[in-house]
N, CA, C and O of each residue as an XYZ file, in Angstrom:
376
protein
N     -54.734    -12.864    102.514
C     -54.731    -13.272    101.096
C     -55.708    -14.663    100.940
O     -55.579    -15.646    101.669
N     -56.412    -14.581    100.172
C     -57.392    -15.794     99.845
C     -56.501    -16.957     99.078
O     -55.332    -16.660     98.833
N     -56.865    -17.951     98.778
C     -56.202    -19.166     98.043
C     -56.116    -18.528     96.710
O     -55.029    -18.332     96.168
N     -57.375    -18.164     96.116
C     -57.524    -17.702     94.707
C     -56.383    -16.636     94.410
O     -55.572    -16.645     93.485
N     -56.545    -15.659     95.505
C     -55.374    -14.616     94.993
C     -54.060    -15.221     95.404
O     -53.142    -14.722     94.753
N     -53.659    -16.143     96.277
C     -52.360    -16.529     96.330
C     -51.970    -17.510     95.191
O     -50.818    -17.541     94.757
N     -52.849    -18.221     94.770
C     -52.491    -18.988     93.305
C     -52.218    -17.872     92.220
O     -51.231    -17.971     91.491
N     -53.086    -16.818     92.117
C     -52.902    -15.922     91.043
C     -51.566    -15.251     90.987
O     -50.967    -15.072     89.927
N     -51.056    -14.834     92.320
C     -49.894    -14.213     92.508
C     -48.711    -15.396     92.308
O     -47.684    -15.085     91.704
N     -48.825    -16.284     92.649
C     -47.896    -17.318     92.260
C     -47.781    -17.634     91.276
O     -46.620    -17.929     90.989
N     -48.756    -17.773     90.229
C     -48.900    -17.832     88.624
C     -47.951    -16.859     87.916
O     -47.051    -17.096     87.109
N     -48.424    -15.602     88.474
C     -47.408    -14.463     87.767
C     -46.165    -14.586     88.383
O     -45.262    -14.532     87.548
N     -45.818    -14.714     89.399
C     -44.488    -14.807     90.020
C     -43.628    -15.782     89.179
O     -42.538    -15.600     88.638
N     -44.411    -16.841     89.223
C     -43.525    -18.210     88.408
C     -43.321    -17.704     86.838
O     -42.272    -17.930     86.236
N     -44.195    -17.152     86.374
C     -44.016    -16.805     84.829
C     -42.904    -15.512     84.982
O     -41.947    -15.405     84.215
N     -43.091    -14.851     85.742
C     -41.959    -13.728     85.851
C     -40.568    -14.060     86.156
O     -39.628    -13.315     85.881
N     -40.444    -15.355     86.812
C     -39.106    -15.754     86.995
C     -38.707    -16.380     85.632
O     -37.526    -16.370     85.283
N     -39.586    -16.871     84.934
C     -39.207    -17.555     83.823
C     -38.647    -16.700     82.623
O     -37.675    -17.024     81.940
N     -39.412    -15.547     82.467
C     -39.350    -14.631     81.379
C     -38.135    -13.559     81.863
O     -37.207    -13.260     81.111
N     -38.248    -13.148     82.924
C     -37.407    -11.881     83.595
C     -36.081    -12.306     84.216
O     -35.246    -11.504     84.637
N     -35.952    -13.666     84.240
C     -34.675    -14.292     84.565
C     -33.919    -13.690     85.754
O     -34.522    -13.670     86.827
N     -32.941    -13.302     85.711
C     -31.854    -12.614     86.448
C     -31.668    -11.224     86.472
O     -30.632    -10.638     86.787
N     -32.871    -10.670     86.074
C     -32.696     -9.075     85.888
C     -32.400     -8.308     86.923
O     -32.700     -8.827     87.998
N     -31.966     -7.361     86.982
C     -31.762     -6.290     88.084
C     -32.933     -5.215     87.951
O     -33.049     -4.310     87.125
N     -33.836     -5.612     89.093
C     -35.221     -4.674     88.891
C     -35.024     -3.176     89.353
O     -35.899     -2.311     89.314
N     -33.580     -3.001     89.846
C     -33.512     -1.598     90.240
C     -33.164     -0.726     88.569
O     -33.544      0.399     88.242
N     -32.341     -1.704     87.762
C     -31.827     -1.131     86.475
C     -32.792     -1.085     85.313
O     -32.843     -0.176     84.484
N     -33.500     -2.093     85.340
C     -34.583     -2.339     84.351
C     -35.901     -1.407     84.665
O     -36.379     -1.274     85.792
N     -36.366     -0.834     83.560
C     -37.536     -0.122     84.201
C     -38.599     -0.811     84.185
O     -38.761     -1.737     83.390
N     -39.678     -0.367     85.271
C     -40.653     -1.206     85.511
C     -41.479     -1.376     84.112
O     -41.993     -2.444     83.779
N     -41.542     -0.044     83.255
C     -42.519     -0.532     82.084
C     -41.754     -1.760     81.349
O     -42.500     -2.560     80.785
N     -40.550     -1.977     81.294
C     -39.968     -3.190     80.424
C     -40.601     -4.411     81.105
O     -41.206     -5.300     80.506
N     -40.378     -4.345     82.496
C     -40.629     -5.431     83.255
C     -42.139     -5.731     83.090
O     -42.507     -6.881     82.851
N     -42.996     -4.731     83.212
C     -44.518     -5.153     82.878
C     -44.911     -5.484     81.523
O     -46.016     -5.981     81.306
N     -44.022     -5.226     80.531
C     -44.359     -5.610     79.266
C     -44.078     -6.820     78.887
O     -44.681     -7.324     77.939
N     -43.034     -7.538     79.627
C     -42.746     -8.915     79.840
C     -43.705     -9.894     80.272
O     -43.817    -11.025     79.799
N     -44.478     -9.329     81.317
C     -45.522    -10.087     81.936
C     -46.766     -9.664     81.150
O     -47.776    -10.291     81.468
N     -46.886     -8.938     80.400
C     -48.384     -8.632     79.725
C     -48.911    -10.048     79.364
O     -49.999    -10.401     79.820
N     -48.151    -10.918     78.525
C     -48.981    -12.214     78.113
C     -49.818    -12.890     78.986
O     -51.004    -13.116     78.744
N     -48.980    -13.362     80.436
C     -49.596    -13.821     81.466
C     -50.701    -13.003     82.068
O     -51.621    -13.505     82.712
N     -50.583    -11.858     81.856
C     -51.571    -10.757     82.692
C     -52.994    -10.575     81.875
O     -54.103    -10.213     82.267
N     -52.468    -11.007     80.472
C     -53.785    -10.679     79.560
C     -54.508    -12.081     79.444
O     -55.684    -12.087     79.080
N     -53.878    -13.244     79.730
C     -54.630    -14.456     79.896
C     -55.368    -14.530     81.011
O     -56.518    -14.968     81.026
N     -54.803    -14.142     81.918
C     -55.413    -14.310     83.429
C     -56.653    -13.106     83.464
O     -57.641    -13.316     84.166
N     -56.563    -12.104     82.833
C     -57.677    -11.046     82.911
C     -58.667    -11.452     82.034
O     -59.720    -10.835     82.197
N     -58.680    -12.343     81.099
C     -59.452    -12.815     80.190
C     -60.027    -13.939     80.944
O     -61.218    -14.066     80.657
N     -59.618    -14.797     81.800
C     -59.896    -15.843     82.536
C     -61.172    -15.285     83.439
O     -62.325    -15.716     83.441
N     -60.608    -14.192     84.203
C     -61.156    -13.788     85.146
C     -62.344    -12.669     84.807
O     -63.095    -12.209     85.667
N     -62.374    -12.332     83.455
C     -63.275    -11.349     82.926
C     -62.886     -9.880     83.441
O     -63.754     -9.015     83.563
N     -61.563     -9.647     83.732
C     -61.260     -8.431     84.250
C     -60.424     -7.484     83.364
O     -59.615     -8.053     82.632
N     -60.482     -6.090     83.300
C     -59.555     -5.555     82.454
C     -58.014     -5.589     82.972
O     -57.739     -5.835     84.147
N     -57.123     -5.341     82.061
C     -55.806     -5.634     82.161
C     -55.443     -4.690     83.328
O     -54.707     -5.056     84.244
N     -55.955     -3.545     83.258
C     -55.756     -2.369     84.371
C     -56.055     -3.151     85.814
O     -55.245     -3.222     86.738
N     -57.003     -3.555     85.808
C     -57.789     -3.903     87.042
C     -56.785     -5.177     87.886
O     -56.479     -5.195     89.078
N     -56.419     -6.197     86.791
C     -55.536     -7.122     87.006
C     -54.397     -6.608     87.597
O     -53.985     -7.046     88.671
N     -53.749     -5.549     86.872
C     -52.441     -5.227     87.268
C     -52.466     -4.543     88.876
O     -51.645     -4.881     89.729
N     -53.442     -3.634     89.091
C     -53.726     -2.993     90.090
C     -53.835     -4.232     91.552
O     -53.294     -4.115     92.651
N     -54.752     -5.400     91.035
C     -54.664     -6.489     92.006
C     -53.396     -7.200     92.304
O     -53.069     -7.499     93.453
N     -52.698     -7.463     91.267
C     -51.338     -7.921     91.236
C     -50.411     -7.000     92.209
O     -49.869     -7.511     93.189
N     -50.237     -5.497     91.870
C     -49.510     -4.894     92.607
C     -50.116     -4.967     94.138
O     -49.223     -5.108     94.973
N     -51.464     -4.898     94.685
C     -51.766     -4.991     96.009
C     -51.448     -6.328     96.659
O     -51.251     -6.419     97.871
N     -51.403     -7.352     95.837
C     -51.101     -8.641     96.240
C     -49.617     -9.091     96.766
O     -49.276     -9.938     97.591
N     -48.775     -8.060     95.843
C     -47.344     -8.262     95.760
C     -46.960     -7.326     96.865
O     -45.882     -7.542     97.419
N     -47.733     -6.263     97.282
C     -47.394     -5.349     98.404
C     -47.950     -6.328     99.723
O     -47.258     -6.278    100.740
N     -48.860     -6.988     99.735
C     -49.261     -7.897    100.801
C     -48.391     -8.845    101.122
O     -48.026     -9.002    102.287
N     -47.994     -9.528    100.202
C     -47.015    -10.567    100.161
C     -45.646     -9.889    100.810
O     -45.138    -10.608    101.670
N     -45.129     -8.953    100.620
C     -43.921     -8.276    100.901
C     -44.023     -7.674    102.321
O     -43.020     -7.510    103.016
N     -45.182     -7.375    102.699
C     -45.244     -7.085    104.067
C     -45.237     -8.419    105.127
O     -44.699     -8.610    106.218
N     -45.916     -9.058    104.444
C     -45.965    -10.383    105.206
C     -44.449    -10.901    105.598
O     -43.998    -11.058    106.733
N     -43.834    -11.108    104.410
C     -42.542    -11.533    104.416
C     -41.517    -10.477    105.408
O     -40.742    -10.940    106.245
N     -41.647     -9.270    105.192
C     -41.162     -8.446    106.111
C     -41.347     -8.614    107.499
O     -40.417     -8.458    108.291
N     -42.564     -8.942    107.865
C     -42.859     -8.991    109.244
C     -42.332    -10.518    109.916
O     -41.916    -10.718    111.057
N     -42.484    -11.378    108.935
C     -41.826    -12.723    109.380
C     -40.237    -12.752    109.492
O     -39.694    -13.604    110.195
N     -39.397    -11.668    108.681
C     -38.171    -11.495    109.050
C     -38.149    -10.843    110.473
O     -37.571    -11.403    111.404
N     -38.812     -9.613    110.619
C     -38.738     -8.723    111.932
C     -38.999     -9.751    113.092
O     -38.347     -9.687    114.135
N     -39.946    -10.675    112.889
C     -40.338    -11.574    113.817
C     -38.824    -12.579    114.302
O     -38.374    -12.726    115.439
N     -38.326    -13.122    113.061
C     -37.364    -14.129    113.206
C     -36.250    -13.378    113.964
O     -35.624    -14.049    114.784
N     -35.935    -12.169    113.818
C     -34.929    -11.144    114.387
C     -34.988    -10.833    115.633
O     -34.017    -10.390    116.247
N     -36.152    -11.032    116.152
C     -36.558    -10.484    117.686
C     -35.823    -11.094    118.641
O     -35.284    -10.461    119.549
N     -35.743    -12.399    118.508
C     -34.740    -12.953    119.766
C     -33.445    -12.240    119.877
O     -33.062    -11.976    121.017
N     -32.608    -11.838    118.724
C     -31.502    -11.119    118.525
C     -31.388     -9.750    119.131
O     -30.501     -9.257    119.829
N     -32.576     -9.246    118.657
C     -32.906     -7.628    119.039
C     -33.097     -7.888    120.543
O     -32.494     -7.078    121.247
N     -33.781     -8.808    121.183
C     -34.191     -8.936    122.664
C     -33.073     -8.983    123.620
O     -33.192     -8.590    124.780
N     -31.844     -9.529    123.064
C     -30.717     -9.861    123.619
C     -29.612     -8.484    123.676
O     -28.653     -8.370    124.441
N     -29.998     -7.650    122.787
C     -29.249     -6.458    122.627
C     -29.612     -5.189    123.671
O     -30.709     -4.631    123.688
N     -28.582     -4.874    124.456
C     -29.011     -3.988    125.798
C     -28.638     -2.386    125.225
O     -28.572     -1.498    126.074
N     -28.434     -2.092    123.985
C     -27.857     -0.789    123.830
C     -28.934      0.193    123.296
O     -28.668      1.228    122.684
N     -30.219     -0.263    123.608
C     -31.403      0.612    123.581
C     -31.992      0.565    122.021
O     -33.199      0.426    121.819
N     -31.165      0.674    121.093
C     -31.684      0.206    119.780
C     -31.518     -1.173    119.546
O     -30.814     -1.941    120.201
N     -32.409     -1.502    118.294
C     -32.356     -3.003    118.052
C     -30.856     -3.039    117.226
O     -30.181     -2.093    116.819
N     -30.662     -4.199    117.161
C     -29.341     -4.565    116.623
C     -29.410     -4.608    114.957
O     -28.567     -4.168    114.175
N     -30.636     -5.254    114.662
C     -31.009     -5.574    113.457
C     -32.355     -5.043    113.119
O     -33.188     -4.879    114.011
N     -32.634     -4.741    111.762
C     -33.882     -4.340    111.763
C     -34.621     -2.891    112.109
O     -35.712     -2.901    112.678
N     -34.159     -2.002    111.843
C     -34.598     -0.870    112.637
C     -35.670     -0.216    111.848
O     -36.233      0.788    112.285
């Protein structure tokens, strides 16, 4: 992920923390969540001369990339625990 993309993701996520607060993403429809993010996404799209749809796709791609990286870090951090388990299957993170 480039520095520019990292900053873009951070900007949207910081805005999301402010406007979405402590909502349960499992219970609040994605359409409602996106509508709340619309102002910052429109602002960034205008700055980058992108369509809102293209920015949304970029945002979702960056979120996926960040999620995979976080997931890998967790998996790596649990590796020591899993290496000590001799039951065949990993103790954590299957």
